[in-house]
Backbone as a ProteinNet text record, in pm:
[ID]
protein_1_A
[PRIMARY]
MMAMTMSVAFPKRVEAGQKPAPLDPGIIARCRAQDPMAFRAFVVRYERMVFALLSRMLGAGPEVEDLAQETFVRAYRAFPDFDPDGPAKASTWLLTIATRLALDSKKKKKLEPADPEEAEKAASHSTPEMSLERRELGRAIADAAAKLPDDQRAALVLAEMHGLSIAEIAAALEVPENTAKTRLFRAREKMREALSSEWRSS
[TERTIARY]
-3308.4	-3325.9	-3443.3	-3527.1	-3648.6	-3620.2	-3680.5	-3665.1	-3756.7	-3707.7	-3783.6	-3830.8	-3958.4	-4012.6	-4079.3	-4065.4	-4121.2	-4222.2	-4339.9	-4438.5	-4511.2	-4454.3	-4504.7	-4539.8	-4659.2	-4698	-4656.9	-4546.5	-4496.6	-4580.6	-4606.8	-4687.5	-4610.5	-4685.3	-4622.7	-4601.7	-4676.3	-4662	-4655.7	-4577.1	-4563.8	-4573.2	-4610.7	-4624.5	-4489.5	-4464.6	-4335	-4312	-4189.4	-4152.3	-4218.4	-4278.3	-4349.7	-4251.4	-4279	-4192.4	-4276	-4273	-4355.9	-4313.4	-4411.6	-4383.8	-4302.3	-4214.9	-4134.8	-4223.6	-4176	-4248.5	-4228.8	-4322.5	-4311.3	-4183.8	-4109.3	-3985.4	-4006.2	-4126.4	-4154	-4153	-4201.4	-4201	-4059	-3979	-3837.8	-3766.9	-3795.8	-3733.4	-3774.5	-3898.5	-3945.4	-3883.7	-3862.5	-3793.7	-3651.5	-3585.7	-3448	-3447.3	-3557.6	-3569.8	-3620	-3636.1	-3682.4	-3821.8	-3909.3	-4050.6	-4113.6	-4165.8	-4216.6	-4335.3	-4422.8	-4537.8	-4494	-4397.8	-4345.2	-4275.3	-4202.7	-4129.9	-4229.3	-4341.4	-4440.2	-4489.8	-4508.9	-4549.4	-4439.6	-4316.4	-4202.2	-4206.5	-4231.9	-4238.9	-4352.9	-4471	-4586.7	-4559.7	-4490.1	-4463.8	-4365.5	-4264.1	-4154.5	-4143.5	-4234.5	-4220.5	-4229.6	-4318.6	-4333.3	-4205.4	-4147.8	-4025.5	-3912.2	-3897.4	-3792.4	-3819.4	-3942.7	-3976.7	-3951.6	-3981.5	-3958.6	-3811.6	-3726.9	-3584.6	-3530.2	-3564.9	-3514.2	-3565.6	-3689	-3744.9	-3669.1	-3633.7	-3560.1	-3415	-3360	-3222.6	-3209.9	-3309.8	-3298.3	-3398.5	-3501.8	-3607.9	-3710.3	-3817.9	-3923.1	-3877.2	-3930.5	-3896.1	-3901	-3902.1	-3914	-3797.6	-3682	-3565.7	-3590.9	-3669.5	-3699.9	-3768.7	-3867.6	-3938.6	-3847.1	-3763	-3668.2	-3574.1	-3523.5	-3429.8	-3501.1	-3627.4	-3705.4	-3719.7	-3750.6	-3761.4	-3629.7	-3519.3	-3388.3	-3351.5	-3391.5	-3366.8	-3426	-3550.7	-3616.2	-3562.4	-3523.2	-3462.1	-3332.4	-3254.3	-3126.5	-3152.2	-3253.1	-3285.7	-3326.9	-3408.1	-3452.4	-3334.3	-3241.6	-3123.6	-3032.6	-3026.5	-2932	-2993.4	-3123.9	-3192.5	-3132.9	-3091	-3035.4	-2916.2	-2845.8	-2730.2	-2763.9	-2891.7	-2929.6	-2939.1	-2876.9	-2876.3	-2981.4	-3094.6	-3198	-3156.4	-3048.5	-2998.1	-2879.2	-2847.5	-2736.8	-2774.6	-2682.2	-2705.8	-2809.1	-2829.8	-2921.1	-3058.8	-3164	-3299	-3320.8	-3422.7	-3451.5	-3476.9	-3547	-3576.3	-3450.2	-3359.1	-3234.4	-3146.7	-3144.7	-3070.7	-3122.9	-3253.5	-3316.1	-3284.3	-3288.8	-3253.4	-3108.2	-3022.6	-2882.2	-2866.3	-2940.7	-2936.7	-2985	-3097.3	-3152.5	-3059	-2996.9	-2904.2	-2787.1	-2728.5	-2612.1	-2648.6	-2767.7	-2812.3	-2829.5	-2886.6	-2905.3	-2774.5	-2679.6	-2549.5	-2473.8	-2483.3	-2418	-2480.6	-2611.9	-2680.3	-2636.1	-2619.6	-2578	-2433.5	-2353.7	-2212.9	-2205.3	-2295.9	-2289.8	-2332.7	-2425.5	-2468.8	-2513.7	-2498	-2538.1	-2684.5	-2761.7	-2905.1	-2943.6	-3047.1	-3100.9	-3163.9	-3145.2	-3208	-3360.3	-3414.1	-3558.9	-3630.3	-3751.2	-3832	-3858.7	-3819.2	-3832	-3972.9	-4071.9	-4211.1	-4254.6	-4213.1	-4248.1	-4178.9	-4051.3	-3979.9	-4047.4	-4093.8	-4162.1	-4293.1	-4365.3	-4490.7	-4464.5	-4351.3	-4319.9	-4293.4	-4254.7	-4220.3	-4322	-4438.2	-4536.6	-4676.5	-4777.2	-4912.9	-4935	-4956.8	-4982.4	-5126.2	-5195.9	-5333	-5350.4	-5453.6	-5478.3	-5503.2	-5548.6	-5581.2	-5459.7	-5342.1	-5221.3	-5197.4	-5159.4	-5139.9	-5020.2	-5022.7	-4913.8	-4784.7	-4793.4	-4673.4	-4608.3	-4689.6	-4634	-4570.5	-4635.3	-4576.2	-4441.4	-4434	-4310.7	-4200.3	-4238	-4140.5	-4092.1	-4187.6	-4148.5	-4056.7	-4086.5	-4002.5	-3862.4	-3856.5	-3726.1	-3643.8	-3706.6	-3633.9	-3584	-3671.3	-3630	-3520	-3529.8	-3430.1	-3295.8	-3298.7	-3173.7	-3110.6	-3192.8	-3141.8	-3082.6	-3143.2	-3095	-2954.9	-2917.2	-2786.5	-2675.6	-2712.7	-2612.3	-2532.7	-2404.2	-2329	-2400.9	-2386.6	-2461.6	-2440.9	-2315.2	-2288.9	-2354.8	-2355.6	-2421.7	-2573.1	-2625.2	-2769.3	-2815.5	-2737.2	-2772.2	-2774.5	-2674.7	-2670.5	-2790.6	-2824.3	-2936.6	-3068.4	-3091	-3214.6	-3227.9	-3120.1	-3125	-3151.3	-3094	-3110.7	-3244.9	-3277.4	-3395.8	-3526.5	-3521.6	-3644.2	-3670.3	-3564.4	-3580.1	-3531	-3478.9	-3446.9	-3330.9	-3237	-3123.4	-3022.5	-2955.2	-2850.1	-2723.4	-2626.7	-2497.6	-2431.9	-2440.2	-2380.5	-2445.6	-2579	-2651.2	-2620.9	-2610.7	-2576.8	-2437.6	-2345.8	-2207	-2205.1	-2283.8	-2288.7	-2348.6	-2454.4	-2520.9	-2430.1	-2350.2	-2263.6	-2123.8	-2099.9	-1970.1	-1856.2	-1875.1	-1774	-1761.9	-1652.3	-1641.5	-1750.9	-1783.1	-1888.4	-1855.4	-1728.9	-1692	-1715.1	-1693.6	-1717.4	-1868.2	-1947.5	-2093.1	-2142.8	-2087.8	-2128.9	-2092.1	-1971.7	-1928.1	-2017.1	-2051.6	-2137.1	-2274.2	-2327.7	-2458.4	-2454.4	-2350	-2334.8	-2327.1	-2245.5	-2229	-2357.4	-2428	-2554.8	-2654.9	-2663.1	-2757.3	-2719.1	-2590.6	-2543.4	-2578.2	-2554.6	-2584	-2734.3	-2814.3	-2959.7	-3005.9	-2950.2	-2986.2	-2948	-2826.4	-2780.4	-2867.1	-2896.3	-2977.4	-3117.5	-3178.8	-3314.6	-3319.7	-3217.9	-3211.3	-3198.5	-3113.7	-3097.2	-3222.7	-3292.4	-3416	-3522	-3538.1	-3644.7	-3605.5	-3475	-3435.2	-3462.7	-3450.2	-3467.9	-3613.9	-3700.1	-3840.4	-3923.3
1565.7	1534	1611.3	1545.3	1606.2	1715.3	1832.7	1941.3	1911.6	1943.9	1911.1	2039	2052.8	2169.9	2125.1	2204.3	2169.9	2276.8	2235.8	2328.7	2258.8	2268	2193.4	2290	2279.2	2361.8	2288.1	2328.7	2259	2297.6	2202.9	2232.3	2321.6	2402.8	2491.4	2424.3	2318.3	2248.9	2100.3	2033.5	1888.8	1824.6	1699.8	1626.9	1584.7	1615.3	1581.5	1431.7	1396.2	1254.4	1174.9	1244	1174.6	1098.1	970	888	822.8	877.1	821.4	679.6	601.4	463.5	465.2	363.1	357.2	346.1	399.3	387.2	249	212.7	86.3	86.3	-25.3	-33.3	3	-26.1	6.3	156.5	233.5	379.5	430.6	372.3	412.4	385.4	269.6	233.8	336	376	476.1	610.7	643.7	770.6	768.5	653.7	642.3	663.1	629.1	650.5	792	871.7	1010.3	1023.4	935.4	942.3	1050.4	1158.9	1271.1	1235.6	1145.2	1107.3	1030.9	940.3	866.4	961.4	1059.3	1151.8	1238.2	1272.2	1349	1270.4	1137.8	1053.9	1054.7	1056.2	1062.8	1192.3	1303.6	1433.5	1434.2	1388.9	1388.4	1306.5	1192.4	1104.2	1168.1	1237.3	1280	1431.9	1512.3	1657.6	1703.6	1642	1682.9	1651.4	1537.3	1496.5	1595.6	1635	1730.5	1867	1911.9	2042.5	2044.2	1931.7	1922.9	1934.5	1861.1	1865.6	2007.8	2070.1	2203.2	2306.3	2291.1	2383.2	2373.1	2249	2229.3	2275.9	2271.7	2314.6	2465.9	2527.2	2667.9	2759.6	2702.9	2785.7	2816.5	2885.1	2916.5	3027.9	3027.3	3133.9	3086.7	3181.7	3145.5	3062.9	3072.2	2996.4	2845.6	2804.9	2662.5	2606.6	2682.1	2635.3	2631.1	2733.2	2736.4	2616.4	2584.5	2472.5	2338.6	2332.5	2208.3	2185.9	2293.1	2284.8	2238.3	2298.6	2263.6	2118.8	2073.2	1933.7	1836.1	1860.5	1771.4	1786.7	1907.9	1927.4	1844.5	1852.1	1776.9	1625.9	1586.3	1442.9	1393.5	1470.9	1432	1411.6	1507.6	1501.1	1383.5	1353.1	1250.3	1109.1	1097.7	969.2	858.7	888.6	778.6	709.1	777.4	719.6	659.3	672.8	615	464	395.9	250.5	199.4	146.9	98.1	-21	-87.3	-202.2	-162.8	-36.1	12.6	26.1	76.9	85.7	190.3	293.1	402.7	383.2	398.1	400.5	531.6	535.5	657.7	775.7	750.6	858.2	911.1	820.8	862	938.2	891	958	1099.5	1114.3	1247	1337.7	1285.4	1363.2	1407.9	1325.2	1362.3	1483.6	1484	1598.8	1724.9	1712.8	1829.6	1879.3	1787.6	1825.4	1904.1	1855.4	1923.8	2061.9	2073.6	2204.5	2300.8	2251.1	2336.7	2383.1	2290.2	2326	2420.9	2401	2490.3	2629.5	2635.5	2763.9	2840.1	2768.1	2834.8	2879.9	2812.1	2854.3	2981	2991.6	3104	3235.6	3228.7	3352.1	3323.4	3422	3411.6	3439.6	3337.1	3356.2	3417.4	3502.6	3554.1	3439	3432.9	3325.8	3327.7	3211.6	3203.6	3211.7	3264.3	3267.1	3121.9	3081	2939.1	2886.9	2969.1	2921.3	2898.7	2987.1	2969.7	2847.3	2824.2	2706.9	2578	2579.6	2462.6	2438	2545.7	2530.8	2472.4	2508.6	2459.7	2311.3	2256.9	2115.8	2030.6	2087.4	2009.4	2068.7	1989.6	2040	2120	2250.1	2334.7	2383	2384.2	2428.3	2534.7	2620.1	2722.9	2661.6	2533.9	2468.6	2407.1	2413.6	2353.6	2411.3	2327.6	2374.2	2466	2552.2	2643.4	2568.3	2459.5	2382.5	2324.9	2275.9	2220.4	2331.9	2448.1	2560.2	2599	2602.9	2642.8	2539.4	2410.5	2304.7	2314.3	2332.9	2343.4	2461.6	2573.8	2692.3	2665.2	2599.4	2570.2	2476.8	2374.1	2278.9	2346.6	2425.3	2493.2	2593.8	2662.8	2762.2	2695.8	2582.9	2512.1	2456.4	2400.6	2346.5	2454.8	2573.7	2683.5	2730.1	2701.1	2744.3	2643.3	2526.4	2424.9	2464.1	2424.6	2440.9	2367.4	2416.8	2360.4	2209.9	2164.7	2022.5	1934.9	1983.3	1907.8	1908.8	2024.4	2034.7	1940.2	1933.5	1843.6	1698.4	1658	1520.9	1490.9	1588.4	1571.3	1557.6	1645.5	1643.2	1509.6	1466.4	1342.3	1221	1224.7	1109.9	1112.7	1224.9	1230.2	1250.8	1329.4	1360.5	1268.3	1210.5	1127.7	983.6	950.8	811.7	753.2	835.2	779.8	716.7	613.7	547	631	595.6	666.4	657.1	539.5	521.8	613.3	623.5	708.8	855.9	895.5	1034.4	1066.9	974	995.3	1013.9	934.7	947.3	1080.9	1121.1	1247.9	1366.4	1361.6	1473.1	1458.5	1346.1	1320.4	1324.2	1253	1243.7	1098.1	1060.9	924.1	897.6	770.8	735.6	783.7	773.6	820.8	968.5	1045.6	1189.2	1216.3	1142.5	1158.9	1123.3	1015.9	973.8	1079.5	1139.1	1243.8	1366.6	1405.5	1523.8	1501.6	1381.3	1351.9	1351.5	1289.5	1284.9	1425.9	1511.4	1648.7	1727.3	1708.2	1777.9	1739.8	1609.5	1563.1	1615	1617.1	1670.5	1818	1893.7	2038.9	2063.6	1981.5	1996.9	1966.8	1858.7	1825.7	1936.9	1991	2097.5	2222.8	2257.2	2378.6	2364.7	2248.5	2228.4	2219.3	2154	2145.9	2284.6	2367	2504.2	2584.1	2562.7	2635.3	2609.7	2478.9	2445.1	2474.9	2477	2518.2	2663.6	2745.2	2888.8	2931.7	2839.1	2875.1	2848.2
2962.7	3104.5	3161.8	3234.2	3284.4	3383.8	3364.5	3461.9	3578.2	3695.6	3814.6	3880.3	3899.9	3970.4	4096.9	4199.9	4329.7	4367.9	4405.9	4458.3	4570.6	4688	4802.4	4913.2	4965.9	5079.4	5206.5	5265.4	5384.3	5504.6	5594.6	5713.5	5809	5883.2	5979.8	6113.7	6140.2	6266.8	6243.1	6320.2	6305.5	6442.3	6441.5	6567.3	6619.3	6746.9	6806.8	6797.8	6757.3	6753.2	6643.5	6547.8	6440	6353	6328.8	6245.3	6136.6	6014.4	5908.3	5871.5	5831.8	5789.5	5661	5641.9	5520.6	5396	5286.3	5159.6	5099.2	5016.7	4942.4	4859.1	4857	4779	4631.1	4580.6	4441.5	4414	4512.1	4497.6	4504.1	4593.6	4602.2	4470	4411.5	4283.2	4174.6	4175	4077.6	4103.8	4231.3	4265.9	4211.5	4221.9	4169.5	4018	3954.2	3811.1	3780.7	3884.7	3879	3817.2	3863.4	3828.5	3912.9	3852.1	3933.8	4021.6	3975.4	4057.3	4181.9	4163.8	4278.9	4375.3	4319.6	4406	4483.4	4423.8	4497.9	4619.3	4600	4713.1	4819.5	4778.7	4870.4	4951.9	4882.9	4951.8	5051.7	5009.5	5100.4	5224.6	5208.2	5321.4	5420.7	5369.9	5456.7	5481.4	5425.4	5439.1	5584.3	5661.9	5801.4	5882.4	5854.3	5923.8	5896.1	5768.8	5730.8	5793.7	5787.8	5844.3	5995.1	6061.7	6205.8	6238.9	6165.8	6192.4	6172.2	6061.1	6031.4	6132.2	6176.3	6275.9	6406.9	6444.6	6569.2	6558.5	6438.7	6418.3	6407.2	6340.4	6305.9	6374.5	6437.9	6490.3	6382.4	6421.8	6325.7	6233.1	6110.3	6016.8	5873.4	5779.2	5636.5	5583.6	5648	5602	5612.6	5711.4	5727.8	5603.1	5554.8	5436.8	5314.6	5302	5188.6	5191.7	5310.6	5321.5	5306	5347.5	5324.9	5174.9	5104.3	4958.3	4895.7	4942.1	4888.3	4921.7	5039	5078.5	4975.7	4935.5	4843.4	4701.1	4663.9	4531.4	4523.1	4629.3	4629.3	4631.2	4706.7	4711.8	4573	4503.9	4370	4277.4	4283.1	4193.7	4230.4	4360.2	4406.1	4407.8	4387.1	4400.7	4312.7	4190.1	4108.5	4174	4263.5	4331.2	4467	4509.6	4638.6	4628.7	4725.4	4726.5	4825.8	4775.7	4867.9	4951.6	4910	4985.8	5073.9	5076.2	5158.9	5304.4	5385.7	5530.4	5570.7	5487.4	5524.4	5464.9	5546.1	5496.3	5421.3	5337.3	5262.4	5356.4	5466.5	5560.4	5626.6	5664	5726.5	5626.1	5503.7	5397.3	5377.5	5379.8	5363.1	5481.4	5603.5	5722.7	5716.3	5659	5645	5554	5444	5352.4	5425.5	5496.7	5566.9	5676.3	5747.8	5856.4	5801.8	5693.6	5636.4	5583	5524.8	5477.7	5595.3	5705.3	5822.6	5880.8	5893.8	5950.1	5857.9	5726.9	5632	5641.3	5657	5666.4	5789.7	5899.9	6024.5	6018.1	5938.5	5921	5837.2	5738.3	5644.5	5709	5801.8	5866.7	6008.3	6090.6	6230.2	6239.4	6276.3	6286.4	6419	6416.1	6541.3	6618	6750.9	6828.8	6809.5	6778.2	6759.4	6893.8	6892.3	7013.3	7054	7174.1	7215	7203.5	7238.8	7232.8	7090.3	6997.4	6857.7	6798.1	6835.3	6786.8	6834	6958.6	7011.8	6937.1	6905.6	6831.6	6694.5	6631.9	6499.1	6498.6	6614.3	6620.3	6694.3	6728.7	6801.6	6781.9	6811.3	6808.6	6936.1	6924.1	7038.1	7029.7	7138.1	7138.2	7245.7	7235	7338.2	7472.9	7475.7	7601.4	7668.2	7602.4	7661.7	7800.7	7893.6	8030	8042	8142.8	8167.3	8193.5	8270.2	8303	8175.4	8083.3	7960.6	7876.3	7872.6	7798.2	7854.8	7987.2	8052.2	8025.9	8031.7	8005	7860.6	7767.2	7626.6	7601.6	7667.6	7652.5	7708.4	7823.9	7886.1	7800.7	7743.7	7659.2	7533.7	7466.4	7344.6	7371.5	7484.6	7521.2	7547.1	7620.5	7651.1	7522.5	7433.4	7309.4	7219.6	7223.1	7139.6	7181.3	7305.8	7356.6	7329.1	7279	7248.8	7124.3	7117.1	6991.8	6879.6	6757.2	6645.9	6629.5	6644.2	6620.8	6728.4	6852.8	6960.9	6945.5	6904.6	6885.1	6775.1	6666.9	6557.3	6603.2	6680.4	6731.8	6821.8	6906.7	6999	6923.4	6826.4	6748	6672.6	6609.9	6533.2	6623.3	6742.4	6834.1	6904.2	6966.6	7053	6976	6868.5	6796.5	6679	6622.7	6503.2	6519.5	6636.4	6666.6	6590.4	6541.3	6469.2	6564	6515.9	6592.6	6588.7	6674	6672.9	6535.3	6474.4	6341.6	6238.9	6246.1	6151.5	6176.5	6303.5	6335.9	6285.1	6306.4	6258	6106.8	6034.2	5889.8	5848.3	5917	5884.5	5906.4	6015.2	6050.2	5991	5923.6	5859.7	5962.3	6073.8	6177.5	6220.8	6289.1	6342.3	6447.3	6466.7	6562.8	6703.9	6744.1	6878.8	6894.4	6789.4	6794.1	6807.6	6730.7	6740	6878.7	6935.2	7070.6	7172.6	7160.1	7252	7241.7	7119.3	7100.1	7161.8	7142.7	7198.9	7351.1	7406.4	7553.1	7610.5	7548.9	7600.1	7586	7474.7	7455.4	7564.8	7593.7	7696.2	7833.8	7862.3	7990.7	8006.8	7901.1	7905.6	7919.7	7852.2	7863.5	8005.5	8063.8	8202.8	8297.9	8281.6	8370.6	8355.3	8228.8	8203.7	8258.9	8239.1	8288	8439.4	8497.1	8641.9	8703.2	8644.9	8693.6	8676.9	8565	8535.9	8640.8	8673.9	8768.7	8912.1	8941.4	9078.5	9103.4	8994.5	9012.5	8996.8	8955.7	8935.7	9059.8
[MASK]
++++++++++++++++++++++++++++++++++++++++++++++++++++++++++++++++++++++++++++++++++++++++++++++++++++++++++++++++++++++++++++++++++++++++++++++++++++++++++++++++++++++++++++++++++++++++++++++++++++++++++

């Protein structure tokens, strides 16, 4: 059986809301056959998306890169069982793996709260010329999201940042659709309340 080695330089910043185009079905078929060249194309296409999700779930830090690496290692091993004709797209399937790794990591140890501004930079293109108002908004959003319970934060990130449906979020979090819908609703309500309070006091 072919040994699989990963050596990928993951980007430190990703464009907010970035949604890579789907890969050619032929490449997916080759990935299922564990063709390393095809899998490299898979990594290149989706590495930013995975890094963005993990950054938003965990904040900035070396653990994000480690879990991104682990996400792709697990995907490589599991690819022979991936059904290209099933309900989940390859990108959604990959986000599910990354989400579960992030939630498992947070259960295993209590992470220090990430600096909101650094977490925002990890998930978007930030430049020195960015306006003060945008920086403040980004800080407020990241700060409010960091205070959400892990399950609600995961639902919010998957819905708002990656465009997953309720059904896809439920599958990723391994919960019924009504539970996923409730978590997303509560997360949005808490974000609205936190941001409303933030701007009233500013």
